Backbone as JSON, one array per atom type, in Angstrom:
{
  "sequence": "MFNFLRRKRKERYGPLVYLSEPTILYHTQTEKVILEIIEEKLNSTNVILPSDYGIKDVSNKIQDAEYFVAVAIYGKFSSLVCREVEKAKAFKKKIYTIDIASKNDDSITYYFDEGVPEHIEWLNEEQTREFFNRFLGEDFVGMAFRGFFLGYRKNKW",
  "N": [[-47.58, 0.81, -13.5], [-48.17, 1.86, -16.09], [-49.26, 4.38, -15.46], [-49.46, 6.9, -16.57], [-51.14, 6.61, -18.7], [-53.67, 6.45, -17.74], [-56.84, 7.97, -17.39], [-57.37, 11.02, -15.81], [-59.57, 11.38, -13.25], [-62.22, 13.45, -12.08], [-62.57, 14.55, -8.69], [-65.03, 12.97, -6.82], [-68.17, 14.13, -5.68], [-71.14, 14.88, -3.75], [-74.61, 13.69, -3.81], [-75.34, 10.22, -4.59], [-75.98, 9.41, -7.91], [-77.88, 7.77, -10.37], [-77.5, 7.33, -13.76], [-79.58, 6.92, -16.43], [-79.48, 6.2, -19.7], [-79.97, 6.14, -23.29], [-78.23, 3.62, -25.14], [-76.97, 4.58, -27.44], [-75.93, 6.97, -26.74], [-73.73, 6.51, -25.22], [-70.47, 7.31, -24.2], [-70.22, 9.76, -25.63], [-70.16, 13.2, -26.79], [-72.53, 14.31, -26.0], [-73.17, 12.8, -23.72], [-71.24, 13.8, -21.98], [-72.12, 16.44, -21.71], [-74.57, 15.97, -20.45], [-73.66, 14.98, -17.99], [-72.52, 17.32, -17.0], [-74.82, 18.86, -16.69], [-76.12, 17.4, -14.68], [-74.28, 17.8, -12.62], [-74.56, 20.57, -12.29], [-77.36, 20.92, -11.72], [-78.02, 19.01, -9.71], [-75.93, 19.12, -8.02], [-73.8, 17.25, -8.02], [-71.15, 15.03, -8.76], [-70.98, 12.46, -8.46], [-71.73, 9.92, -9.98], [-73.36, 7.04, -11.17], [-72.53, 5.51, -13.98], [-73.72, 3.75, -16.51], [-72.46, 3.36, -18.99], [-69.81, 3.07, -18.41], [-69.56, 0.44, -17.89], [-69.82, -1.0, -20.17], [-71.9, -3.08, -22.12], [-73.03, -4.46, -20.1], [-75.57, -5.29, -17.77], [-76.3, -3.1, -15.28], [-78.32, -2.27, -13.72], [-79.05, -3.07, -11.2], [-77.75, -1.42, -9.48], [-79.3, 0.78, -9.15], [-80.8, 0.78, -6.83], [-78.99, 1.65, -4.92], [-78.61, 4.32, -5.37], [-79.34, 7.8, -4.71], [-80.63, 9.62, -6.31], [-82.24, 9.41, -9.51], [-81.65, 9.73, -12.89], [-83.19, 10.04, -15.94], [-82.79, 9.81, -19.43], [-84.19, 11.23, -22.29], [-84.68, 11.25, -25.83], [-85.79, 13.55, -28.06], [-88.24, 13.54, -26.69], [-88.7, 10.84, -26.18], [-88.39, 7.82, -24.45], [-86.06, 5.22, -24.58], [-86.42, 1.63, -24.8], [-84.72, 0.43, -22.94], [-84.25, 2.54, -21.08], [-86.88, 2.86, -20.22], [-87.33, 0.43, -18.81], [-85.5, 0.78, -16.73], [-86.47, 3.09, -15.49], [-88.84, 2.12, -14.44], [-87.79, 0.35, -12.52], [-86.54, 2.22, -10.84], [-88.78, 3.59, -9.89], [-89.97, 1.5, -8.46], [-88.13, 1.24, -6.41], [-88.62, 3.59, -5.19], [-87.22, 5.97, -5.83], [-85.99, 9.33, -6.2], [-86.84, 10.87, -9.12], [-85.59, 12.29, -12.1], [-85.79, 13.9, -15.3], [-84.05, 14.3, -18.33], [-84.61, 15.78, -21.28], [-83.71, 15.69, -24.59], [-83.53, 17.81, -27.32], [-83.66, 19.22, -30.66], [-83.24, 22.4, -32.26], [-84.38, 24.43, -35.02], [-82.02, 25.43, -36.1], [-80.09, 23.51, -35.83], [-79.05, 23.52, -33.29], [-78.79, 22.24, -29.97], [-81.07, 21.53, -27.38], [-81.53, 21.1, -23.93], [-83.81, 19.83, -21.7], [-84.52, 19.91, -18.35], [-86.25, 18.2, -15.96], [-88.16, 17.62, -12.98], [-89.26, 14.45, -12.01], [-91.19, 12.5, -14.4], [-92.09, 13.92, -17.29], [-95.4, 14.35, -18.71], [-95.54, 14.29, -21.51], [-93.62, 12.54, -22.43], [-92.81, 9.79, -24.41], [-93.05, 6.3, -24.14], [-91.12, 3.84, -25.34], [-91.24, 0.56, -26.8], [-89.22, -2.42, -27.39], [-89.12, -2.88, -30.24], [-90.08, -0.42, -31.26], [-88.08, 1.24, -30.28], [-85.83, 0.33, -31.72], [-86.65, 0.99, -34.36], [-86.89, 3.79, -34.09], [-84.21, 4.52, -33.45], [-82.93, 3.63, -35.78], [-84.01, 5.39, -37.68], [-83.13, 7.76, -36.51], [-80.36, 7.54, -36.71], [-80.05, 7.61, -39.39], [-78.9, 8.71, -42.65], [-80.18, 11.03, -43.63], [-81.06, 12.39, -41.41], [-81.91, 15.22, -39.67], [-79.37, 16.56, -40.02], [-75.82, 16.66, -40.53], [-74.49, 18.13, -38.56], [-76.03, 17.95, -36.23], [-76.22, 15.13, -35.87], [-73.5, 14.63, -35.68], [-72.83, 15.82, -33.27], [-73.99, 14.1, -31.41], [-72.89, 11.57, -32.11], [-70.35, 11.88, -33.04], [-68.19, 12.66, -35.79], [-68.36, 10.54, -38.21], [-67.28, 8.67, -41.0], [-68.59, 6.42, -41.91], [-71.65, 4.68, -41.18], [-72.26, 3.43, -37.9]],
  "CA": [[-46.56, 0.91, -14.5], [-48.6, 2.77, -17.13], [-50.16, 5.35, -14.84], [-49.64, 8.07, -17.43], [-52.21, 6.32, -19.65], [-54.97, 6.54, -17.07], [-57.53, 9.24, -17.43], [-57.53, 11.59, -14.48], [-60.98, 11.63, -12.96], [-62.52, 14.48, -11.08], [-62.96, 14.07, -7.38], [-66.49, 12.84, -6.77], [-68.86, 14.72, -4.54], [-72.58, 14.97, -3.88], [-75.4, 12.46, -3.67], [-75.15, 9.22, -5.63], [-76.96, 9.55, -8.98], [-77.84, 6.75, -11.42], [-77.85, 7.91, -15.05], [-80.14, 5.98, -17.38], [-79.44, 6.84, -21.02], [-79.92, 5.19, -24.41], [-76.86, 3.18, -25.41], [-76.35, 5.35, -28.52], [-75.28, 8.15, -26.16], [-72.55, 6.11, -24.46], [-69.16, 7.85, -24.56], [-70.36, 10.82, -26.62], [-70.15, 14.58, -26.28], [-73.82, 14.5, -25.33], [-73.05, 12.24, -22.37], [-70.46, 14.76, -21.19], [-73.0, 17.58, -21.41], [-75.54, 15.48, -19.46], [-72.97, 14.95, -16.69], [-72.4, 18.72, -16.55], [-76.16, 19.27, -16.23], [-76.33, 16.75, -13.38], [-73.44, 18.51, -11.65], [-75.16, 21.89, -12.04], [-78.72, 20.85, -11.16], [-78.11, 18.15, -8.53], [-74.71, 19.35, -7.26], [-73.16, 15.95, -7.84], [-70.33, 14.36, -9.78], [-70.99, 11.08, -7.97], [-72.72, 9.36, -10.91], [-73.22, 5.69, -11.7], [-72.62, 5.67, -15.42], [-73.72, 2.41, -17.12], [-71.53, 3.26, -20.12], [-68.51, 2.63, -17.89], [-69.6, -1.01, -17.73], [-70.1, -1.6, -21.47], [-73.31, -3.44, -22.28], [-73.43, -5.24, -18.93], [-76.7, -4.73, -17.02], [-75.93, -2.64, -13.94], [-79.49, -1.64, -13.13], [-79.14, -3.41, -9.77], [-77.15, -0.32, -8.73], [-80.31, 1.82, -8.96], [-81.23, 0.78, -5.43], [-77.99, 2.34, -4.1], [-78.58, 5.74, -5.71], [-80.32, 8.69, -4.09], [-81.38, 10.2, -7.43], [-82.25, 8.67, -10.78], [-81.84, 10.66, -14.02], [-83.52, 9.33, -17.17], [-82.56, 10.65, -20.61], [-85.06, 11.02, -23.45], [-84.29, 11.95, -27.05], [-87.01, 14.01, -28.72], [-89.42, 13.15, -25.92], [-88.89, 9.39, -26.22], [-87.54, 6.94, -23.67], [-85.77, 3.93, -25.19], [-86.92, 0.52, -24.0], [-83.79, 0.27, -21.81], [-84.54, 3.59, -20.1], [-88.2, 2.54, -19.66], [-87.16, -0.63, -17.8], [-84.78, 1.31, -15.57], [-87.37, 4.02, -14.79], [-89.75, 1.27, -13.65], [-87.03, -0.1, -11.34], [-86.36, 3.38, -9.95], [-90.08, 3.8, -9.24], [-90.16, 0.42, -7.49], [-87.25, 1.55, -5.28], [-89.06, 4.9, -4.68], [-86.13, 6.93, -6.01], [-86.32, 10.65, -6.73], [-86.57, 10.74, -10.54], [-85.48, 13.48, -12.94], [-85.71, 13.6, -16.73], [-83.41, 15.23, -19.25], [-85.12, 15.55, -22.63], [-82.81, 16.32, -25.55], [-84.22, 18.15, -28.56], [-82.91, 20.17, -31.48], [-83.98, 23.52, -32.83], [-84.24, 24.51, -36.48], [-80.65, 25.78, -36.5], [-79.25, 22.38, -35.44], [-78.55, 23.61, -31.92], [-79.42, 21.24, -29.12], [-81.63, 22.05, -26.14], [-81.69, 20.08, -22.9], [-84.84, 20.2, -20.73], [-84.33, 19.17, -17.1], [-87.51, 18.22, -15.21], [-88.35, 16.7, -11.87], [-90.24, 13.45, -12.4], [-91.27, 12.16, -15.82], [-93.14, 14.75, -17.9], [-96.47, 13.59, -19.36], [-95.36, 14.18, -22.96], [-92.6, 11.53, -22.76], [-93.31, 8.56, -25.01], [-92.33, 5.12, -23.67], [-90.97, 2.94, -26.49], [-90.9, -0.84, -26.57], [-87.98, -2.81, -28.08], [-89.2, -2.66, -31.69], [-90.18, 1.03, -31.49], [-86.75, 1.79, -30.02], [-84.99, -0.03, -32.87], [-87.1, 1.81, -35.48], [-86.53, 5.19, -33.81], [-82.76, 4.69, -33.58], [-82.58, 3.49, -37.2], [-84.34, 6.68, -38.31], [-82.28, 8.77, -35.88], [-79.0, 7.4, -37.21], [-80.08, 7.65, -40.85], [-78.12, 9.75, -43.33], [-80.92, 12.27, -43.86], [-81.57, 12.89, -40.14], [-81.69, 16.61, -39.31], [-78.15, 17.12, -40.58], [-74.58, 16.12, -39.96], [-74.08, 18.85, -37.36], [-76.74, 17.38, -35.09], [-75.74, 13.75, -35.7], [-72.11, 14.68, -35.26], [-72.75, 16.15, -31.85], [-74.31, 12.9, -30.66], [-72.13, 10.37, -32.42], [-69.05, 12.18, -33.62], [-68.22, 12.72, -37.24], [-67.85, 9.29, -38.73], [-67.54, 8.52, -42.43], [-69.55, 5.33, -42.09], [-72.56, 4.44, -40.06], [-71.74, 2.56, -36.86]],
  "C": [[-46.92, 1.92, -15.58], [-49.58, 3.8, -16.58], [-50.41, 6.56, -15.72], [-50.75, 7.86, -18.46], [-53.6, 6.44, -19.04], [-55.53, 7.94, -17.18], [-57.67, 9.76, -16.0], [-59.0, 11.94, -14.28], [-61.12, 12.72, -11.92], [-62.83, 13.82, -9.75], [-64.48, 14.05, -7.32], [-67.04, 13.48, -5.51], [-70.36, 14.7, -4.82], [-73.28, 13.64, -3.74], [-75.15, 11.51, -4.84], [-76.32, 9.29, -6.62], [-76.77, 8.4, -9.97], [-78.31, 7.41, -12.71], [-78.33, 6.81, -15.99], [-80.25, 6.68, -18.73], [-79.47, 5.77, -22.1], [-78.47, 4.85, -24.74], [-76.2, 3.98, -26.54], [-75.69, 6.62, -28.0], [-74.02, 7.8, -25.38], [-71.28, 6.72, -25.06], [-69.23, 8.9, -25.67], [-70.23, 12.19, -25.97], [-71.45, 14.86, -25.52], [-73.78, 13.96, -23.91], [-72.28, 13.19, -21.46], [-71.3, 15.96, -20.78], [-74.02, 17.18, -20.34], [-74.9, 15.44, -18.07], [-72.78, 16.36, -16.13], [-73.74, 19.23, -16.03], [-76.45, 18.67, -14.86], [-75.52, 17.46, -12.3], [-74.06, 19.86, -11.28], [-76.49, 21.8, -11.29], [-78.81, 20.07, -9.85], [-76.87, 18.27, -7.64], [-73.98, 18.03, -6.96], [-72.32, 15.56, -9.05], [-70.23, 12.87, -9.45], [-72.06, 10.3, -8.75], [-72.36, 7.92, -11.28], [-73.53, 5.79, -13.18], [-72.57, 4.29, -16.08], [-72.75, 2.28, -18.29], [-70.13, 2.86, -19.67], [-68.41, 1.11, -17.79], [-69.86, -1.73, -19.06], [-71.58, -1.91, -21.6], [-73.82, -4.32, -21.13], [-74.57, -4.53, -18.2], [-76.24, -4.37, -15.61], [-77.11, -1.99, -13.23], [-79.73, -2.02, -11.67], [-78.56, -2.3, -8.9], [-78.13, 0.83, -8.5], [-80.7, 1.92, -7.5], [-80.26, 1.53, -4.52], [-78.01, 3.85, -4.29], [-79.65, 6.52, -4.94], [-81.23, 9.29, -5.17], [-81.23, 9.32, -8.66], [-82.54, 9.68, -11.88], [-82.03, 9.83, -15.28], [-83.38, 10.29, -18.34], [-83.5, 10.23, -21.74], [-84.48, 11.77, -24.64], [-85.59, 12.29, -27.78], [-88.27, 13.52, -28.01], [-89.71, 11.66, -25.91], [-87.87, 8.69, -25.32], [-87.31, 5.67, -24.47], [-86.3, 2.83, -24.27], [-86.03, 0.26, -22.78], [-84.1, 1.28, -20.71], [-85.9, 3.32, -19.44], [-88.09, 1.5, -18.54], [-86.5, -0.07, -16.54], [-85.63, 2.33, -14.8], [-88.34, 3.22, -13.91], [-89.05, 0.75, -12.39], [-86.86, 1.04, -10.34], [-87.65, 3.69, -9.2], [-90.31, 2.76, -8.16], [-89.32, 0.65, -6.23], [-87.58, 2.92, -4.66], [-87.95, 5.94, -4.71], [-86.69, 8.26, -6.51], [-85.89, 10.64, -8.2], [-86.56, 12.12, -11.21], [-85.37, 13.02, -14.39], [-84.95, 14.7, -17.45], [-83.9, 14.84, -20.64], [-84.26, 16.36, -23.59], [-83.58, 16.57, -26.84], [-83.34, 19.1, -29.37], [-83.84, 21.28, -31.94], [-83.72, 23.54, -34.32], [-82.81, 24.79, -36.93], [-79.64, 24.71, -36.09], [-78.64, 22.51, -34.05], [-79.37, 22.64, -31.05], [-79.86, 21.89, -27.81], [-81.84, 20.88, -25.19], [-82.73, 20.6, -21.9], [-84.69, 19.3, -19.52], [-85.61, 19.32, -16.29], [-87.46, 17.26, -14.04], [-89.46, 15.74, -12.26], [-90.14, 13.12, -13.88], [-92.41, 12.98, -16.41], [-94.15, 13.89, -18.67], [-96.25, 13.37, -20.85], [-94.36, 13.09, -23.37], [-93.28, 10.26, -23.27], [-92.43, 7.39, -24.57], [-92.29, 4.1, -24.81], [-90.69, 1.51, -26.05], [-89.65, -1.17, -27.4], [-88.02, -2.49, -29.59], [-89.28, -1.17, -32.02], [-88.83, 1.7, -31.28], [-85.83, 1.54, -31.21], [-85.35, 0.84, -34.08], [-86.69, 3.28, -35.3], [-85.03, 5.41, -33.99], [-82.3, 4.53, -35.02], [-82.87, 4.79, -37.96], [-83.39, 7.77, -37.81], [-80.87, 8.73, -36.45], [-78.91, 7.48, -38.73], [-79.33, 8.85, -41.42], [-78.88, 11.08, -43.42], [-81.49, 12.85, -42.57], [-81.04, 14.29, -39.85], [-80.44, 17.25, -39.92], [-76.94, 16.57, -39.87], [-74.17, 16.84, -38.69], [-74.74, 18.24, -36.13], [-76.28, 15.96, -34.82], [-74.32, 13.74, -35.16], [-71.96, 14.98, -33.79], [-73.0, 14.91, -31.01], [-73.26, 11.82, -30.85], [-70.71, 10.63, -32.89], [-69.17, 12.17, -35.13], [-67.55, 11.49, -37.79], [-68.18, 9.21, -40.2], [-68.61, 7.48, -42.66], [-70.51, 5.29, -40.92], [-71.89, 3.44, -39.13], [-70.66, 1.7, -37.4]]
}
């Protein structure tokens, strides 16, 4: 009845990829850029996107994927991403990492690596909470950088 309200999705192709990202990136411009990187580097739009499921745990779908892509912010995996990387390792999945960083001019750089680079820091629950609180703080790098991740909002979350 309301078909005109549905978002038209691209036709899916390529190997099945599971995307593990911090929840603060769900439904952001950054998530869209990450999907473009996956399409370019892995030749796939066939991505299991946990953000499509809200906060429901869908990590059981890792076993169905051919590739696993983990997202780090400033060289840090959130506790959620850490748990999912461990599951991907247990299932012997091919793992890739996208590390998101900013430069001095507030531009964002995405580093795509096979495996998990040694410099990646694995955060526990409390470290993740502290990192995200600092990351989302008013004085973080600048509104341009925060805006890219979270949109331009007058208020915090």
